[in-house]
LUMDOVEX-479399 format. One line per field, with one value per residue (C-alpha): residue number from 0; x, y, z. Coordinates in steps of 0.25 Angstrom, whole numbers, plus 5000, padded with zeros to 4 digits. Example, Ala and Ser with C-alpha at 12.3 -4.5 7.8 and 13.67 -1.06 7.14 Angstrom:
<nodes>
n: 0, 1
u: 5049, 5055
v: 4982, 4996
w: 5031, 5029
</nodes>
This chain:
<nodes>
n: 0, 1, 2, 3, 4, 5, 6, 7, 8, 9, 10, 11, 12, 13, 14, 15, 16, 17, 18, 19, 20, 21, 22, 23, 24, 25, 26, 27, 28, 29, 30, 31, 32, 33, 34, 35, 36, 37, 38, 39, 40, 41, 42, 43, 44, 45, 46, 47, 48, 49, 50, 51, 52, 53, 54, 55, 56, 57, 58, 59, 60, 61, 62, 63, 64, 65, 66, 67, 68, 69, 70, 71, 72, 73, 74, 75, 76, 77, 78, 79, 80, 81, 82, 83, 84, 85, 86, 87, 88, 89, 90, 91, 92, 93, 94, 95, 96, 97, 98, 99, 100, 101, 102, 103, 104, 105, 106, 107, 108, 109, 110, 111, 112, 113, 114, 115, 116, 117, 118, 119, 120, 121, 122, 123, 124, 125, 126, 127, 128, 129, 130, 131, 132, 133, 134, 135, 136, 137, 138, 139, 140, 141, 142, 143, 144, 145, 146, 147, 148, 149, 150, 151, 152, 153, 154, 155, 156, 157, 158, 159, 160, 161, 162, 163, 164, 165, 166, 167, 168, 169, 170, 171, 172, 173, 174, 175, 176, 177, 178, 179, 180, 181, 182, 183, 184, 185, 186, 187, 188, 189, 190, 191, 192, 193, 194, 195, 196, 197, 198, 199, 200, 201, 202, 203, 204, 205, 206, 207, 208, 209, 210, 211, 212, 213, 214, 215, 216, 217, 218, 219, 220, 221, 222, 223, 224, 225, 226, 227, 228, 229, 230, 231, 232, 233, 234, 235, 236, 237, 238, 239, 240, 241, 242, 243, 244, 245, 246, 247, 248, 249, 250, 251, 252, 253, 254, 255, 256, 257, 258, 259, 260, 261, 262, 263, 264, 265, 266, 267, 268, 269, 270, 271, 272, 273, 274, 275, 276, 277, 278, 279, 280, 281, 282, 283, 284, 285, 286, 287, 288, 289, 290, 291, 292, 293, 294, 295, 296, 297, 298, 299, 300, 301, 302, 303, 304, 305, 306, 307, 308, 309, 310, 311, 312, 313, 314, 315, 316, 317, 318, 319, 320, 321, 322, 323, 324, 325, 326, 327, 328, 329, 330, 331, 332, 333, 334, 335, 336, 337, 338, 339, 340, 341, 342, 343, 344, 345, 346, 347, 348, 349, 350, 351, 352, 353, 354, 355, 356, 357, 358, 359, 360, 361, 362, 363, 364, 365, 366, 367, 368, 369, 370, 371, 372, 373, 374, 375, 376, 377, 378, 379, 380, 381, 382, 383, 384, 385, 386, 387, 388, 389, 390, 391, 392, 393, 394, 395, 396, 397, 398, 399, 400, 401, 402, 403, 404, 405, 406, 407, 408, 409, 410, 411, 412, 413, 414, 415, 416, 417, 418, 419, 420, 421, 422, 423, 424, 425, 426, 427, 428, 429, 430, 431, 432, 433, 434, 435, 436, 437, 438, 439, 440, 441, 442, 443, 444, 445, 446, 447, 448, 449, 450, 451, 452, 453, 454, 455, 456, 457, 458, 459, 460, 461, 462, 463, 464, 465, 466, 467, 468, 469, 470, 471, 472, 473, 474, 475, 476, 477, 478, 479, 480, 481, 482, 483, 484, 485, 486, 487, 488, 489, 490, 491, 492, 493, 494, 495, 496, 497, 498, 499, 500, 501
u: 5008, 5018, 5020, 5014, 5001, 4999, 5003, 4991, 4982, 4988, 4986, 4971, 4970, 4976, 4967, 4954, 4954, 4949, 4950, 4955, 4969, 4970, 4970, 4982, 4996, 5004, 5014, 5027, 5041, 5040, 5052, 5048, 5034, 5041, 5049, 5037, 5029, 5041, 5042, 5027, 5028, 5040, 5033, 5021, 5028, 5037, 5025, 5019, 5031, 5032, 5017, 5018, 5027, 5040, 5035, 5029, 5015, 5005, 5000, 4986, 4989, 4976, 4971, 4962, 4963, 4970, 4962, 4958, 4961, 4949, 4941, 4945, 4934, 4941, 4951, 4961, 4960, 4964, 4978, 4975, 4974, 4962, 4972, 4976, 4962, 4958, 4969, 4965, 4950, 4956, 4963, 4951, 4942, 4954, 4954, 4939, 4933, 4922, 4918, 4906, 4910, 4909, 4917, 4928, 4928, 4928, 4940, 4949, 4943, 4938, 4925, 4917, 4917, 4932, 4933, 4922, 4932, 4941, 4929, 4924, 4939, 4941, 4927, 4931, 4944, 4935, 4943, 4930, 4915, 4903, 4898, 4886, 4879, 4868, 4859, 4867, 4877, 4892, 4896, 4888, 4893, 4901, 4914, 4923, 4935, 4934, 4944, 4953, 4951, 4956, 4969, 4972, 4968, 4978, 4989, 4987, 4985, 4998, 5006, 5000, 4991, 4986, 4971, 4963, 4961, 4968, 4981, 4983, 4994, 5006, 5005, 4991, 4996, 5007, 4997, 4989, 5001, 5003, 4989, 4991, 5006, 5010, 5016, 5002, 4997, 4996, 5004, 5004, 5006, 4991, 4989, 5001, 4997, 4983, 4988, 4996, 4985, 4984, 4999, 5009, 5022, 5032, 5031, 5037, 5037, 5026, 5033, 5045, 5037, 5027, 5037, 5040, 5025, 5024, 5035, 5030, 5045, 5051, 5053, 5064, 5060, 5070, 5071, 5070, 5059, 5045, 5044, 5033, 5039, 5027, 5017, 5023, 5022, 5007, 5004, 5009, 5001, 4989, 4992, 4993, 4979, 4972, 4978, 4982, 4969, 4968, 4975, 4974, 4982, 4980, 4978, 4989, 4997, 5002, 5015, 5024, 5013, 5015, 5005, 5009, 4999, 4998, 4986, 4990, 4979, 4989, 4995, 4984, 4972, 4960, 4949, 4940, 4932, 4919, 4921, 4924, 4913, 4903, 4908, 4906, 4921, 4922, 4911, 4905, 4906, 4922, 4921, 4925, 4916, 4924, 4922, 4913, 4905, 4908, 4913, 4923, 4918, 4929, 4928, 4941, 4949, 4946, 4960, 4964, 4962, 4960, 4969, 4974, 4988, 4997, 5006, 5016, 5026, 5038, 5049, 5061, 5055, 5057, 5066, 5069, 5061, 5049, 5051, 5050, 5039, 5035, 5031, 5024, 5031, 5018, 5008, 5017, 5013, 5019, 5016, 5020, 5031, 5027, 5032, 5023, 5011, 5014, 5013, 5004, 5007, 5018, 5029, 5036, 5049, 5050, 5063, 5071, 5085, 5080, 5074, 5079, 5084, 5096, 5092, 5102, 5096, 5082, 5086, 5093, 5080, 5072, 5081, 5075, 5061, 5062, 5068, 5059, 5046, 5047, 5051, 5055, 5050, 5056, 5048, 5053, 5055, 5065, 5057, 5055, 5042, 5042, 5032, 5028, 5035, 5025, 5024, 5029, 5041, 5045, 5059, 5058, 5070, 5075, 5089, 5099, 5096, 5111, 5114, 5103, 5103, 5113, 5112, 5107, 5095, 5092, 5092, 5081, 5073, 5071, 5063, 5069, 5061, 5067, 5057, 5062, 5056, 5044, 5046, 5037, 5026, 5025, 5026, 5014, 5006, 5008, 5004, 4992, 4987, 4989, 4981, 4970, 4971, 4972, 4961, 4969, 4971, 4982, 4991, 5003, 5008, 5012, 5020, 5027, 5030, 5037, 5045, 5050, 5053, 5058, 5060, 5066, 5076, 5082, 5072, 5067, 5052, 5046, 5033, 5028, 5030, 5016, 5009, 5017, 5015, 5000, 5000, 5007, 4999, 4986, 4991, 4995, 4981, 4973, 4982, 4979, 4964, 4966, 4959, 4970, 4975, 4989, 4993, 5008, 5010, 5004, 5013, 5025, 5022, 5019, 5032, 5041, 5036, 5037, 5051, 5057, 5071, 5074
v: 4911, 4899, 4888, 4878, 4886, 4886, 4871, 4868, 4874, 4867, 4854, 4857, 4860, 4848, 4839, 4847, 4843, 4856, 4863, 4875, 4868, 4874, 4888, 4886, 4890, 4880, 4873, 4878, 4880, 4890, 4898, 4899, 4903, 4914, 4919, 4920, 4928, 4937, 4940, 4943, 4953, 4960, 4961, 4967, 4977, 4981, 4983, 4992, 5001, 5001, 5004, 5017, 5022, 5029, 5041, 5033, 5037, 5027, 5030, 5029, 5036, 5040, 5044, 5031, 5022, 5008, 4997, 4988, 4973, 4966, 4956, 4942, 4934, 4920, 4913, 4915, 4930, 4930, 4924, 4914, 4899, 4892, 4886, 4900, 4905, 4892, 4895, 4909, 4904, 4893, 4904, 4913, 4902, 4898, 4912, 4914, 4900, 4902, 4912, 4915, 4913, 4928, 4932, 4923, 4930, 4943, 4939, 4934, 4946, 4937, 4935, 4923, 4914, 4914, 4911, 4900, 4892, 4891, 4888, 4877, 4871, 4871, 4865, 4854, 4852, 4851, 4863, 4871, 4869, 4877, 4880, 4888, 4895, 4905, 4904, 4914, 4904, 4900, 4914, 4913, 4899, 4899, 4891, 4885, 4877, 4862, 4854, 4852, 4866, 4871, 4863, 4868, 4882, 4881, 4877, 4888, 4898, 4895, 4896, 4910, 4917, 4928, 4928, 4939, 4943, 4933, 4939, 4945, 4939, 4948, 4949, 4955, 4965, 4969, 4971, 4980, 4988, 4991, 4997, 5007, 5010, 5024, 5027, 5027, 5039, 5052, 5063, 5078, 5091, 5093, 5079, 5079, 5093, 5088, 5077, 5086, 5097, 5094, 5096, 5108, 5105, 5114, 5119, 5110, 5097, 5091, 5093, 5085, 5073, 5073, 5066, 5055, 5052, 5051, 5040, 5033, 5033, 5035, 5049, 5053, 5064, 5071, 5083, 5088, 5080, 5085, 5092, 5083, 5070, 5062, 5072, 5070, 5055, 5056, 5066, 5057, 5046, 5055, 5059, 5044, 5041, 5053, 5051, 5037, 5031, 5020, 5007, 4992, 4984, 4969, 4963, 4953, 4948, 4934, 4931, 4918, 4911, 4922, 4933, 4947, 4956, 4970, 4978, 4986, 4994, 5002, 5008, 5006, 5015, 5007, 5014, 5002, 5000, 5004, 4993, 4982, 4986, 4985, 4971, 4967, 4965, 4977, 4981, 4994, 5000, 4999, 5010, 5024, 5036, 5039, 5025, 5022, 5009, 5011, 4998, 5000, 4996, 4986, 4974, 4974, 4963, 4963, 4957, 4972, 4985, 4998, 5008, 5022, 5022, 5020, 5029, 5022, 5029, 5022, 5028, 5025, 5011, 5006, 4993, 4984, 4973, 4982, 4982, 4967, 4957, 4955, 4941, 4937, 4924, 4919, 4924, 4920, 4931, 4944, 4959, 4968, 4979, 4993, 4997, 4986, 4991, 5005, 5001, 5011, 5022, 5029, 5023, 5034, 5030, 5042, 5045, 5038, 5035, 5034, 5019, 5007, 5002, 5010, 5019, 5011, 4998, 5003, 5009, 4996, 4989, 4998, 5001, 4991, 4993, 5008, 5006, 4994, 4996, 4982, 4977, 4963, 4957, 4944, 4933, 4925, 4913, 4922, 4925, 4939, 4946, 4957, 4967, 4981, 4993, 5003, 5014, 5029, 5028, 5041, 5041, 5052, 5057, 5069, 5064, 5068, 5059, 5057, 5051, 5041, 5036, 5035, 5039, 5026, 5027, 5041, 5038, 5028, 5038, 5048, 5058, 5066, 5077, 5086, 5091, 5104, 5112, 5121, 5135, 5145, 5146, 5130, 5129, 5139, 5131, 5118, 5125, 5131, 5118, 5110, 5120, 5118, 5103, 5103, 5114, 5124, 5138, 5143, 5154, 5161, 5165, 5150, 5151, 5164, 5159, 5145, 5152, 5164, 5155, 5142, 5141, 5155, 5152, 5140, 5128, 5121, 5121, 5107, 5104, 5096, 5108, 5114, 5101, 5099, 5113, 5112, 5099, 5105, 5117, 5109, 5100, 5112, 5118, 5105, 5103, 5117, 5116, 5128, 5130, 5130, 5144, 5148, 5157, 5161, 5153, 5140, 5142, 5144, 5132, 5123, 5128, 5126, 5112, 5109, 5115, 5110, 5106, 5093
w: 5008, 5008, 4998, 5008, 5009, 4994, 4993, 5003, 4993, 4982, 4989, 4991, 4976, 4972, 4981, 4976, 4961, 4959, 4945, 4953, 4953, 4939, 4944, 4953, 4947, 4939, 4947, 4941, 4947, 4959, 4955, 4940, 4945, 4953, 4942, 4933, 4943, 4946, 4931, 4931, 4943, 4937, 4923, 4929, 4937, 4925, 4917, 4927, 4926, 4910, 4909, 4916, 4904, 4904, 4912, 4923, 4920, 4915, 4901, 4906, 4919, 4926, 4940, 4940, 4951, 4949, 4942, 4954, 4953, 4948, 4956, 4953, 4947, 4948, 4956, 4945, 4945, 4960, 4956, 4967, 4967, 4973, 4983, 4988, 4989, 4997, 5007, 5009, 5012, 5021, 5029, 5030, 5036, 5045, 5051, 5051, 5054, 5043, 5033, 5023, 5009, 5006, 5018, 5013, 4999, 5006, 5015, 5003, 4994, 4982, 4976, 4982, 4969, 4970, 4985, 4983, 4974, 4986, 4995, 4986, 4985, 5000, 5003, 4993, 5001, 5014, 5019, 5022, 5024, 5023, 5037, 5034, 5022, 5018, 5006, 4998, 4992, 4995, 4997, 5010, 5014, 5027, 5026, 5037, 5037, 5039, 5048, 5035, 5031, 5045, 5044, 5030, 5033, 5045, 5036, 5026, 5037, 5043, 5030, 5027, 5036, 5026, 5026, 5019, 5004, 4995, 4989, 4975, 4966, 4965, 4950, 4952, 4962, 4952, 4941, 4951, 4954, 4940, 4939, 4951, 4951, 4955, 4942, 4935, 4943, 4935, 4941, 4937, 4945, 4946, 4952, 4961, 4966, 4969, 4977, 4986, 4987, 5002, 5005, 5004, 4996, 4990, 4976, 4966, 4974, 4966, 4953, 4960, 4964, 4952, 4943, 4953, 4955, 4940, 4939, 4952, 4956, 4969, 4976, 4985, 4994, 5004, 5012, 5027, 5035, 5037, 5023, 5017, 5012, 5018, 5013, 4999, 5000, 5005, 4994, 4983, 4989, 4988, 4974, 4970, 4977, 4970, 4956, 4956, 4962, 4972, 4971, 4975, 4984, 4987, 5001, 4998, 4986, 4983, 4977, 4977, 4986, 4996, 5001, 5003, 5010, 5003, 5009, 5021, 5028, 5035, 5022, 5012, 5012, 5006, 4998, 4995, 5008, 5001, 4991, 5001, 5010, 4998, 4995, 5009, 5012, 5022, 5031, 5028, 5042, 5040, 5029, 5032, 5029, 5016, 5011, 4999, 4995, 4980, 4973, 4962, 4948, 4946, 4955, 4963, 4968, 4983, 4986, 4984, 4992, 4985, 4992, 4991, 4986, 4998, 5004, 5013, 5021, 5028, 5036, 5045, 5049, 5034, 5033, 5022, 5028, 5026, 5011, 5010, 5012, 5026, 5029, 5042, 5048, 5054, 5043, 5031, 5021, 5018, 5020, 5008, 5011, 5012, 4998, 4992, 4999, 4994, 4979, 4971, 4982, 4989, 4998, 5006, 5013, 5023, 5031, 5020, 5026, 5040, 5038, 5046, 5033, 5026, 5014, 5006, 5009, 5006, 4993, 4989, 4992, 4982, 4971, 4962, 4966, 4963, 4949, 4945, 4953, 4957, 4971, 4975, 4988, 4994, 5000, 5011, 5001, 4994, 4982, 4977, 4972, 4962, 4967, 4962, 4968, 4963, 4974, 4974, 4984, 4991, 4999, 5009, 5017, 5025, 5024, 5013, 5001, 4997, 5011, 5009, 4994, 4983, 4968, 4964, 4972, 4969, 4955, 4957, 4964, 4953, 4961, 4972, 4980, 4991, 5001, 5008, 5020, 5016, 5014, 5021, 5010, 5010, 5025, 5026, 5016, 5024, 5037, 5030, 5024, 5037, 5045, 5035, 5037, 5052, 5053, 5061, 5058, 5049, 5054, 5047, 5061, 5062, 5049, 5053, 5067, 5063, 5052, 5061, 5073, 5066, 5051, 5049, 5059, 5052, 5055, 5042, 5041, 5038, 5030, 5043, 5052, 5050, 5053, 5066, 5070, 5068, 5076, 5087, 5088, 5088, 5099, 5108, 5106, 5109, 5121, 5126, 5122, 5114, 5100, 5089, 5086, 5081, 5092, 5094, 5106, 5099, 5087, 5096, 5104, 5092, 5085, 5097, 5098, 5084, 5082, 5095, 5094, 5101
</nodes>
């Protein structure tokens, strides 16, 4: 949201004579205020590093879920001013025409007594009026814009078109990141093995990646393609979800009078639909069969969503611009970059070295964040924000590492793992597990055939080959309207198509 937008709210406050003016931040020099807030961000993130101890494991590490952000009881608890909340209400009414008081509270994700402060203020300013009511009280009043309200709402909307749950101050977001960092998840051979129980990996691999998980540091994975780099990333995400619990992410954050949207339903898997349905925010018919209607014991700030720890995968499409704040020229608010959305989870850079951006430029962009766990994002005004860099990053490549990175970068990535082609025993276990998962018959004849006709003749096996072979065989059977059965003609046809040389 721009400075002009906040100024409009300040004008309303100054003309109101309301005691709420005292809740607004003191008018200090903007640059000094920025420096103070920047120091606060850096201090909070630094304390999240030191609190984990020298080994990278929290002294009180446990498999308990992250502590949820508490429900604000007052306007001051939200980190917003009355003017900021009033502007959000104006935009809501501008978009919807009229709303019942409780619906406004649901839209901005605050309890009604806090929202009612803004409603009373806007009514005193003749910006809204009551167009209808039941006997329940103000929560059931229907509010609509007056002519003056529509003018002011249009101005506010043109300055920033973000409408929805009110944002969370950046310092509150950083505090929550400290509670749910990846370095606080206890990792042992037993817990890591349990997380990879549905995958087949070579012996000793977990012992190589376990120390990287304990430190929460980045991991460099290299080797021929198709040997489980993506499976490894998803397995680590499953480990974090099983033993690290669910985490919380805000719909949006506010920093430097700017709104940055954070929650992304494309990459964030929510787990709180039951709670929201119980509170009347989501309709019950929108729940999946696995959803529950149990409400957490601790009232949670509804401006946050409870999610599984994210696993975000990006490949050759990655550019430097995607690692910066994305501002819409028409909406005038920002969208968070992918690595910020992956805080508390796993961020896999697949096919490293094949991106549109050069490896050197990408690594230079992240040298400081990888070392200090703090990233710096630049606003269109030129000001920088210090934000947490608290995800488990995996660089995955099938190219030669020495051709991509220099020693300085490899020093910052302390953990390196090579994924080689599977041997016959591991290949058989992968094939057997996939047959169980796909509910197709298992046959040693398939293993014997592909090794005799292809792998033993010089072709390197891949961990992905069993999956592709089963998919091809299943497609052939369905096309020919035959039941699935591993016959020699079927095996030969599927293998020939899989290993066809172009």
